[in-house]
N, C-alpha and C positions, 0 to 999 in steps of 0.2 A: 927751216926745220919742219914746220907744219906741212909744207908741200912735199917734202921727202917722206914724211910719215904717211900722207895720203897716197902717194905713189906706191909705197910698199904695201899698204892695205889693199889697193886695187889689184896689185900683182898677186898678193896672197889669195884674195877671193877669186880672181880669175883662174889661178892654179887649182883651187878647190873645185870650181865649176868644170874645168877641163878634165880633172880626174873623174868627176861624176859622169861626164859625158862619155869618156872612154870606157868606164865601167858599164855604162848603159849599153854602149855598142857591143861590148863583149857579151853582156847578158843576152842581148837580142840575138846575136849570132849563135850563142849556145842553145837558146830555145829553138831556133830554126833548125839546127843540126839534130836536136832531139826529136823534133817533129818529122824530120826526113829520114828517120831510122827505118830499116827494113821491117816489113810487116811480120816477118818470121820471129823477130825478137819479142813481139807482143803476144805470141801464142801462149806462153806460160801464164798469162794474166788471168785466165779462167781458173787455173789451179790455185792462184794466190788470192782468190776472192775474199776469204776471211780476213787476210791481212789488209786488203784494200778497204774493207769496212771499218777497220780500226784506224785508218789513215787520218780521217778528219779530226779525231781526238788528239793524235800526235801533232797535227798541224796547228790546232788551237793552242796546245801547250807551247809550241815553238814560237807562235806569234806573241804569246804572252811574255816570252823570255827576250824578245827582240827589244833592243834599246831604242831611244828616241832617234838617234842618228841613223841607225840601220833602217828604222821604219820610214824615216824621211827619204832615205835613198831608195827604198823599195817603191814608194809612191812616185818618186821622181822618175824612176824607170818605167813604171806602169803607165804613167801619163804621157809617154813618148818623149824621149830625151830631146828630140829636135824642137818641140814646142816648149818644153820646160826650160831649155837653155836660153831661148829667146826671152822668156819671162824672168829668168835669173839675171839677165843683163841689167834691167832697171834696179834690181835689188842691190847688185854690186856697186853700181855708180851712186845710187841713192844713199847707201850706207856710208860710202866714202865722203860724200858731201855732208852728211849728218854728223859724222864723227869729227870732221874738220871744223864744222861750226861749233860743236860742243866744246872742243879743245880751245878754239879761239875765244869763245864767250867766257869760258872759265878763266882764261888768262886776263880778259878784259874786266872781269869783276874785281872791284877794289873796295876796301873799307873807306867810304867817303868821309865818315866822321873823323877818322884818324888822319886822313889826308888834309882835311880842312883845319884840323888842330895844328898840324905842322906848318901849314901856310900862315895861320894866325900867329904862331910864335915868331916866324920870320918877319911878318908885317909889324908886329908890336915893336920890334927892334929897328924898324925902318928899312929892313933889308928886302926890297922888292925883288932884286935879282936873285937873292937866295930863295925866295918863294917860287920864282919861276924855275929855278934849278930843281926844286922839290917836285914840281909838276913834270919836268923833263925826265926825271929819274923814275917816275911812277908810270907803269904801263897802263894802257886802257884809254878809252874815249873820254872818260870823266876828267882825267888829268889833262888831256889834250885841250878840252874846251876851257878848263880853268886857266891853262897857260895862255890861251888866246885872250881871255878876259884880262889877265894881268898885263899882257903886252899892249892892250889898247886902253890902259888906265888914263892916258893923257886926254882921251876923248870924252871923259866924264862918264857918269853912270849910264846914260843912254847909249853911248858908244860901246861901252863894255857889254851891255845887254844885247845890242845888235850883233856884235862880233860873236857872242856866245850862241845866239840863235842861228846865225849863218853857218858857223862851223859845226854846230850840233846837227844840222841837216846833213852835212857831209859825213859825219860820224854815223848817223842813222843809216845812210846808204851802205857804208862799210859793214855795219853790223848785219844788215839784211842780205849781204852778198851770198849768192848761192841758193837762197830760198826759192827762187823761181824754178831752179832745176829740180829741187826736191818736190815741189808741187807738180812738175811735169811727170816725174817718175811715179808719184802717187796716182795720177790720173792714167798713166800709160799702162801700169801693171794689170789692173782689171780689164782694160780694153784688150790687151794681148791675151789674157785668160779667156775672154769671151770669143776672141778669134779662134783660139784652140778649140773652144766648145763647138763653134760652127763647123770647123774642119772635121772634128770628131764625128759629128752627126752626119756630115756628108759621107765620111768613110763608112759609117754604119749603113746608110742607104745604098751606097755602092755595093757593099757586101750582100745586102738583101737582093739587089738586082742581079748580082753575079750568081748567087746560090739559088735564088728563086724560092726562098723559104723565109718565114718570119719568126723562126724559133729564137728564144732568148740567147742561145749560144752563138748565134750568127751576129747579133747586133751588140752583144755585151762589150766586145772589145772597143768599138767606136764610142759607145756611150761612156765607158770608163775613162777613155782619154778626154772626152768632152767635160766630164765632171771634175776630173783631177786638175786639168789646166785652169778651170774657173776657180777652184779652191786655192790653188797655188798663187794665182794672180791676186785674189782677195787677201791672202795672208801677207803677201809682199806689200800691198797697199796699207794694210793695218799696221805693219811694223814701221813703215816709213811715216805714217800719219802720227804715230805716237812720238817718234823723234821730232817731227815737225812741230807739234804742239808744245813739246818741251822747249825747243829752240825759240819759238815765238814768245813763250812765257819768260824765258831767260832774257830775251831782248827787251821786253816790256819792263822787266825789273831794272835792267841797266839804264834804260831811258828815264825811268822815274828817279833813279839816283842822280843821273846827270842834271835833271831839272832841279832837284832839291839842292844839289851842291852848287849850282850856278846862283841860286837865290842866296845860299849861305855865303858864297864868295862876295856878292854885292854887300851883304850886311857886314862882313868882316872888313872889307875895304872902306866902308863908310865909318865904322867904329874907329879905325886906325887913321882916319883922315888922309887916306891915300889920294883922294881926288883933289885935295887942296894943294898938293905939292906940285 
C-alpha cells in the first residue's frame, strides 16, 4: 500500500512538473513571437508615451495581486525551464522518499507501555504463546524485537538480550531505509543550482561577446537565470533537509522506545519466572 502511494505521488508530482515545463515552453514561444513582431506595429508607441509611464504602477499592483503559486511559476519560467526542470527532479524524488518514510515511521510508532502491559498480563497467567501473539498482532519494530526476545526465552536472560540486540540492528537498518537517497538529493539540488548559475553566466558573457556592449540589458537575462537556478536549488535542499531532520528525530525516538521496551521485557520475564520454566 505504501509503495502504491509513493508511486501515485511520484506520478502526480511528475505531472505537475510536466505541466509547468509545457507552460514555460508556451510562454517562451509567445515571448519570441512578440519580439519578432513587425517594427510598424511599434510606431504608435511614441503617441502612447503617457500610458507607458503609468505602466510600472500597474505592473506593481499586478505583482502584488499574484498568488504564491503564480509567483513560483513565474520565477520557474524566468529561470529557464530547462534548468529548473532538472532541479525539480531531486525535489520530486526526495519528497516521495520523505513522505514514504514519514508514513512508515508513523505506522511503526507504538505505545510501548500499553504493549508491555498486555504482555505482562499474558505472562502472569503463564501464557507465553499468548504474549507472543500480542507481539505478532502489533505492527512496528518494537513489537518485533519483543517477539524475538520471547521466542528465545529458553536461552536465559543472556540469550534473550543477545537476540534483541541482534534483531534490533536489523530493525534499525529497515528504519533508516531510504535516508541515503534523501541525503543524495539534499546535496544534489544545490549543486544543480550552481551548475545553472555557471551556465547562466556563460550565456551572459556570450551575449556580451555577440553584441559587443556591456550594458545591463545585455547581461540581465543570463544573470537572472544564474540567480534563480541557485535560489531554486537552495530552496529544494532546505525543504528536503527539514524532512530529513524530522525523519532522523523520529527514528531516534523509535530506537529509544525499542531499548526501553527491551529492558522492560527482561524485567517482566524475570518477575514472572519465565526463565525458570
